[in-house]
KOLTI-110590 format. One record per residue: residue in one letter; x, y, z of N, C-alpha, C in turn. Coordinates in pm, whole numbers, padded with zeros to 5 digits, always signed. Layout:
N
AXYZXYZXYZ/...
# end
This chain:
243
X+00081-00120+00000+00000+00000+00000+00085+00126+00000/X+00209+00115+00046+00294+00233+00054+00325+00289-00084/X+00305+00211-00190+00340+00257-00324+00221+00317-00397/X+00103+00318-00334-00012+00378-00399+00010+00528-00410/X-00037+00585-00521-00017+00726-00546-00149+00801-00542/X-00144+00929-00503-00265+01011-00497-00305+01061-00635/X-00218+01050-00731-00247+01096-00867-00228+00981-00965/X-00336+00948-01039-00325+00841-01138-00221+00871-01245/X-00195+00999-01268-00098+01038-01370+00038+00976-01344/X+00069+00951-01217+00199+00894-01181+00221+00757-01245/X+00111+00685-01271+00124+00551-01328+00176+00553-01472/X+00181+00670-01533+00237+00682-01667+00380+00738-01664/X+00432+00756-01546+00562+00821-01528+00668+00715-01498/X+00765+00700-01585+00868+00598-01566+00949+00623-01439/X+00965+00749-01400+01040+00778-01277+00967+00724-01154/X+00833+00731-01157+00755+00675-01047+00782+00524-01036/X+00780+00454-01150+00800+00309-01148+00944+00275-01109/X+01039+00352-01156+01178+00325-01118+01197+00333-00968/X+01139+00435-00906+01149+00449-00760+01075+00335-00689/X+00959+00301-00741+00879+00195-00679+00951+00061-00686/X+01011+00030-00801+01076-00098-00820+01206-00111-00739/X+01257-00001-00689+01379-00008-00607+01355-00081-00475/X+01230-00075-00427+01200-00135-00296+01092-00242-00302/X+01006-00238-00402+00895-00334-00408+00941-00464-00473/X+00916-00574-00407+00957-00705-00458+00867-00754-00570/X+00737-00751-00545+00643-00802-00645+00505-00743-00622/X+00429-00732-00728+00291-00685-00718+00212-00745-00832/X+00090-00790-00803+00006-00853-00904-00118-00768-00931/X-00136-00732-01057-00259-00667-01101-00356-00775-01149/X-00480-00769-01103-00587-00855-01152-00568-01002-01121/X-00503-01032-01010-00490-01170-00967-00370-01241-01027/X-00327-01349-00960-00210-01421-01008-00249-01533-01106/X-00148-01601-01158-00166-01699-01264-00274-01804-01236/X-00280-01863-01117-00382-01965-01094-00525-01916-01118/X-00548-01786-01107-00683-01732-01125-00733-01747-01268/X-00642-01739-01366-00685-01747-01506-00609-01853-01585/X-00540-01941-01515-00463-02046-01582-00551-02131-01672/X-00672-02162-01628-00761-02248-01706-00796-02186-01841/X-00788-02054-01853-00813-01986-01980-00687-01979-02064/X-00577-01941-01999-00453-01918-02071-00401-02044-02139/X-00410-02157-02070-00352-02281-02124-00422-02326-02252/X-00542-02275-02277-00614-02311-02399-00553-02243-02522/X-00477-02135-02500-00430-02054-02612-00278-02038-02619/X-00207-02088-02521-00062-02074-02519+00001-02212-02503/X+00084-02249-02602+00153-02377-02595+00286-02365-02523/X+00327-02469-02455+00450-02464-02376+00575-02449-02462/X+00566-02488-02588+00682-02478-02676+00687-02344-02750/X+00590-02258-02730+00581-02136-02808+00669-02023-02753/X+00701-01931-02843+00784-01815-02810+00694-01703-02761/X+00713-01661-02635+00622-01568-02569+00689-01435-02544/X+00616-01325-02570+00660-01191-02533+00570-01141-02421/X+00630-01106-02306+00556-01049-02194+00574-00898-02200/X+00468-00827-02234+00475-00683-02258+00442-00606-02131/X+00536-00522-02085+00515-00449-01960+00515-00545-01843/X+00622-00622-01832+00626-00731-01734+00618-00684-01591/X+00672-00564-01562+00674-00517-01424+00744-00617-01333/X+00705-00616-01205+00762-00712-01111+00663-00824-01079/X+00569-00845-01170+00473-00954-01156+00543-01089-01157/X+00485-01184-01087+00539-01320-01085+00483-01406-01198/X+00406-01345-01289+00342-01423-01394+00443-01498-01481/X+00550-01431-01522+00650-01499-01606+00712-01618-01533/X+00743-01600-01406+00801-01709-01328+00702-01824-01316/X+00576-01793-01289+00474-01897-01277+00459-01972-01409/X+00464-01901-01521+00457-01966-01651+00579-02055-01673/X+00695-02004-01636+00820-02078-01652+00815-02208-01573/X+00771-02200-01448+00763-02319-01363+00658-02418-01413/X+00561-02365-01490+00458-02452-01546+00500-02513-01678/X+00622-02479-01726+00674-02540-01847+00683-02450-01968/X+00647-02322-01951+00658-02225-02061+00794-02157-02047/X+00893-02206-02118+01031-02169-02085+01097-02072-02184/X+01024-02031-02289+01081-01934-02384+01003-01804-02373/X+01048-01717-02284+00974-01594-02253+01068-01475-02259/X+01033-01377-02341+01104-01249-02346+01021-01146-02271/X+01078-01088-02167+01008-00991-02083+01057-00850-02115/X+00966-00759-02145+01006-00621-02171+00930-00526-02078/X+01000-00420-02039+00940-00314-01959+01019-00186-01987/X+00954-00070-01969+01026+00054-01996+01101+00106-01874/X+01093+00036-01763+01170+00071-01644+01299-00010-01640/X+01411+00059-01651+01540-00011-01647+01565-00073-01510/X+01514-00009-01404+01529-00064-01269+01457-00198-01259/X+01336-00203-01312+01258-00327-01312+01332-00437-01388/X+01377-00406-01508+01442-00505-01593+01569-00559-01527/X+01649-00471-01471+01773-00515-01406+01744-00603-01285/X+01646-00562-01204+01612-00640-01084+01558-00778-01120/X+01468-00781-01217+01405-00907-01254+01504-01001-01322/X+01595-00945-01403+01696-01028-01469+01787-01093-01365/X+01824-01017-01264+01910-01070-01159+01836-01175-01076/X+01711-01147-01047+01631-01236-00963+01606-01370-01030/X+01597-01370-01164+01565-01492-01238+01681-01537-01326/X+01801-01510-01284+01920-01542-01363+01937-01692-01387/X+01873-01774-01303+01885-01918-01319+01777-01977-01410/X+01691-01893-01464+01583-01940-01551+01628-01934-01697/X+01688-02041-01745+01737-02047-01883+01619-02037-01980/X+01633-01951-02080+01525-01933-02176+01442-01811-02151/X+01457-01750-02034+01389-01625-02003+01487-01510-02017/X+01445-01403-02086+01529-01284-02101+01451-01160-02061/X+01525-01053-02029+01465-00929-01979+01527-00812-02054/X+01440-00728-02114+01487-00620-02200+01412-00492-02167/X+01486-00380-02160+01424-00249-02140+01382-00196-02278/X+01252-00170-02294+01201-00136-02427+01069-00062-02417/X+01043+00026-02513+00919+00102-02524+00820+00021-02607/X+00701-00001-02553+00600-00083-02622+00555-00021-02754/X+00575+00109-02770+00537+00176-02895+00638+00151-03006/X+00757+00106-02970+00864+00084-03068+00939-00042-03030/X+00879-00156-03055+00940-00283-03020+01054-00315-03116/X+01169-00344-03062+01288-00368-03144+01301-00516-03181/X+01192-00573-03233+01192-00712-03278+01148-00716-03424/X+01197-00811-03500+01153-00825-03640+01006-00864-03647/X+00947-00845-03764+00809-00888-03786+00798-01038-03759/X+00682-01077-03712+00648-01220-03692+00749-01292-03604/X+00784-01231-03491+00884-01289-03401+00825-01381-03295/X+00698-01361-03258+00643-01431-03142+00514-01505-03176/X+00498-01618-03107+00372-01693-03117+00265-01631-03029/X+00307-01573-02917+00212-01517-02820+00269-01388-02762/X+00185-01287-02750+00217-01165-02675+00116-01155-02561/X+00167-01136-02440+00080-01125-02322+00101-00990-02256/X-00008-00925-02222+00000-00805-02137-00102-00820-02025/X-00062-00776-01908-00150-00786-01791-00146-00652-01716/X-00243-00567-01746-00252-00437-01680-00169-00328-01746/X-00089-00362-01847-00003-00261-01911-00086-00156-01984/X-00183-00200-02063-00266-00105-02136-00353-00024-02042/X-00396-00083-01933-00475-00010-01834-00394+00106-01775/X-00265+00081-01751-00179+00186-01698-00166+00302-01795/X-00174+00272-01925-00165+00377-02025-00291+00462-02033/X-00400+00414-01973-00528+00485-01981-00570+00546-01847/X-00477+00557-01754-00514+00595-01618-00568+00737-01606/X-00534+00824-01701-00581+00962-01692-00719+00983-01754/X-00773+00879-01816-00903+00893-01880-01014+00902-01776/X-01101+01000-01793-01210+01023-01698-01339+00952-01739/X-01356+00930-01870-01479+00871-01922-01444+00752-02010/X-01466+00630-01963-01430+00512-02042-01509+00499-02172/X-01622+00571-02181-01700+00568-02304-01638+00656-02413/X-01561+00754-02369-01503+00850-02463-01354+00867-02433/X-01273+00780-02489-01129+00786-02470-01073+00902-02551/X-00984+00978-02493-00926+01093-02561-00849+01051-02686/X-00834+01145-02779-00759+01117-02901-00615+01078-02870/X-00556+01145-02770-00417+01117-02735-00400+00972-02689/X-00489+00926-02602-00480+00788-02551-00514+00688-02660/X-00610+00722-02744-00646+00634-02855-00527+00613-02948/X-00457+00721-02979-00340+00712-03066-00226+00637-02999/X-00210+00656-02868-00106+00584-02794-00129+00433-02803/X-00252+00391-02773-00282+00248-02779-00273+00195-02921/X-00309+00279-03018-00300+00236-03158-00155+00202-03195/X-00062+00283-03150+00080+00257-03176+00123+00125-03114/X+00080+00103-02991+00118-00020-02921+00055-00142-02987/X-00073-00133-03020-00143-00246-03079-00089-00279-03219/X-00051-00177-03294+00012-00203-03425+00143-00279-03409/X+00220-00244-03307+00346-00312-03282+00322-00456-03239/X+00222-00476-03155+00189-00613-03112+00150-00698-03232/X+00063-00644-03317+00022-00717-03437+00142-00746-03527/X+00231-00650-03539+00347-00666-03628+00438-00780-03584/X+00463-00791-03452+00558-00892-03405+00495-01030-03387/X+00363-01039-03402+00297-01170-03392+00312-01247-03523/X+00336-01375-03510+00337-01464-03626+00194-01487-03675/X+00175-01524-03801+00041-01565-03847-00012-01678-03758/X-00131-01661-03711-00188-01759-03619-00151-01734-03474/X-00065-01635-03450-00026-01602-03313-00138-01535-03237/X-00123-01531-03106-00227-01476-03021-00176-01364-02932/X-00256-01259-02923-00235-01152-02827-00331-01174-02712/X-00277-01195-02592-00359-01219-02473-00352-01096-02383/X-00467-01036-02358-00475-00912-02280-00558-00936-02155/X-00499-00911-02039-00567-00932-01911-00593-00794-01850/X-00719-00767-01815-00758-00632-01779-00885-00633-01695/X-00918-00518-01636-01048-00506-01570-01150-00441-01664/X-01109-00405-01786-01196-00334-01880-01300-00427-01942/X-01424-00393-01927-01534-00474-01981-01537-00463-02134/X-01595-00563-02201-01593-00566-02348-01648-00440-02414/X-01754-00379-02359-01811-00262-02425-01719-00141-02417/X-01617-00147-02332-01516-00041-02329-01392-00079-02412/X-01344-00201-02397-01215-00236-02454-01222-00282-02600/X-01330-00350-02638-01335-00405-02773-01331-00297-02881/X-01381-00179-02852-01379-00074-02955-01238-00026-02984/X-01143-00053-02892-01004-00021-02916-00932-00133-02991/X-00977-00256-02971-00914-00372-03032-00968-00403-03172/X-01092-00360-03199-01161-00400-03323-01119-00311-03440/X-01007-00347-03504-00960-00279-03625-00909-00383-03724/X-00959-00378-03846-00912-00470-03949-00762-00457-03970/X-00710-00338-03946-00567-00311-03965-00480-00405-03882/X-00530-00449-03766-00452-00536-03680-00456-00682-03726/X-00550-00714-03813-00560-00850-03870-00578-00957-03763/X-00672-00934-03671-00698-01037-03571-00847-01044-03536/X-00885-01159-03487-01020-01179-03433-01017-01152-03284/X-01134-01138-03223-01142-01106-03080-01234-01204-03009/X-01181-01265-02905-01263-01344-02812-01234-01294-02671/X-01332-01304-02584-01307-01259-02448-01375-01351-02347/X-01316-01354-02227-01363-01439-02117-01352-01357-01988/X-01416-01405-01885-01401-01338-01756-01364-01440-01649/X-01302-01392-01543-01267-01477-01430-01278-01394-01303/X-01275-01461-01190-01291-01394-01062-01428-01423-01003/X-01439-01407-00874-01563-01438-00803-01647-01313-00775/X-01610-01240-00672-01689-01122-00635-01671-01009-00735/X-01553-01004-00800-01526-00900-00899-01467-00967-01023/X-01520-00935-01139-01476-00999-01262-01362-00922-01329/X-01262-00997-01372-01159-00944-01461-01179-01010-01597/X-01113-00957-01698-01137-01004-01834-01008-01044-01903/X-01017-01151-01982-00905-01200-02060-00949-01202-02206/X-00879-01123-02288-00908-01115-02431-00804-01196-02507/X-00850-01269-02607-00760-01344-02695-00783-01295-02837/X-00680-01238-02897-00689-01183-03031-00596-01265-03121/X-00652-01333-03219-00577-01428-03300-00541-01367-03435/X-00412-01356-03461-00360-01294-03584-00394-01380-03706/X-00447-01312-03809-00480-01382-03933-00625-01421-03943/X-00700-01404-03836-00844-01431-03840-00919-01300-03854/X-01034-01304-03921-01112-01183-03945-01196-01148-03823/X-01229-01020-03813-01322-00976-03711-01458-01040-03735/X-01529-01067-03629-01667-01115-03643-01751-01003-03704/X-01869-01036-03753-01958-00934-03808-01990-00828-03704/X-02008-00872-03581-02038-00778-03472-01922-00682-03449/X-01799-00734-03446-01683-00650-03420-01651-00561-03540/X-01675-00610-03660-01655-00527-03779-01753-00410-03779/X-01876-00437-03736-01976-00330-03726-01936-00229-03618/X-01877-00280-03510-01829-00191-03403-01719-00099-03456/X-01628-00153-03536-01522-00070-03594-01581+00039-03682/X-01678+00005-03767-01740+00104-03855-01807+00214-03774/X-01871+00174-03663-01938+00272-03578-01838+00368-03514/X-01728+00313-03464-01626+00396-03400-01564+00492-03501/X-01531+00443-03620-01471+00527-03722-01568+00637-03767/X-01696+00602-03774-01797+00701-03812-01809+00811-03707/X-01803+00772-03581-01809+00871-03474-01688+00963-03477/X-01571+00907-03510-01451+00988-03518-01461+01089-03632/X-01519+01046-03744-01534+01136-03858-01636+01246-03831/X-01735+01217-03746-01840+01314-03717-01799+01418-03614/X-01686+01395-03546-01642+01492-03446-01606+01623-03513/X-01653+01735-03457-01625+01865-03519-01477+01899-03514/X-01430+01962-03618-01292+02008-03622-01280+02142-03551/X-01191+02152-03457-01172+02275-03382-01065+02358-03451/X-01103+02479-03493-01010+02569-03560-00976+02683-03465/X-00848+02702-03440-00803+02808-03352-00744+02920-03436/X-00803+03038-03425-00755+03153-03500-00656+03232-03415/X-00545+03265-03475-00443+03342-03405-00434+03479-03469/X-00437+03580-03386-00430+03716-03435-00293+03744-03497/X-00294+03802-03616-00170+03837-03683-00125+03973-03633/X-00014+03974-03562+00032+04098-03500+00122+04180-03592/X+00198+04114-03678+00287+04189-03766+00319+04105-03889/X+00388+04165-03982+00418+04099-04109+00512+03983-04091/X+00598+03987-03987+00692+03878-03964+00621+03746-03943/X+00504+03751-03876+00428+03630-03852+00391+03563-03984/X+00344+03643-04081+00309+03589-04211+00430+03529-04281/X+00545+03593-04267+00667+03539-04330+00708+03408-04265/X+00693+03402-04132+00736+03283-04059+00655+03159-04096/X+00526+03176-04130+00446+03060-04166+00439+03039-04317/X+00518+03117-04391+00534+03091-04532+00422+03141-04618/X+00346+03240-04573+00238+03294-04655+00291+03405-04743/
# end
């Protein structure tokens, strides 16, 4: 509890995470592996090449490793996290830890059979006040990340997203033909439900999800364009903008 912040904005700040990871051993968002293992094992093979996106100090990679999933690349944008986790799991052959920005993954196309994220995308949306209307800035941020995820997935590969976001909020961000994947979702938990999305590369969107994409794109096109007029104070201004 000592690491909780009074401002959600801090969750997007790498300096906040670097300081937190200096003292925090581990933290689990949305429950640990046993809570959703029955879902994950249906879509992830033990011999497959896995990318853990925004690994943090979660024990999920270790739990997967101990369960027989031994080829896991863990990335996070906190160098403190990556260094600590690499040292802590130095005896886990086949697991690697890399400091990397999810918007610019330094892997070739079609590198992974599975990409897993657990709470990473939620952290990117922490400043949003209305889940029905995600800001353009956050929409574009997630679009960059999702394009990268799709790019590094092999044909037939799966993107597994674990989140508290309900389908009517999250699917409108995932449903794009550009990503070339289908969408399935499940829930787990007792008193409070979390959600696990499985997006399979190379499969088409369902009719329902394709209609959702058209609706979202139509709403974006209908948004009014805001034009800001700036008073021209002198001739230099006109010269500076090339008029």
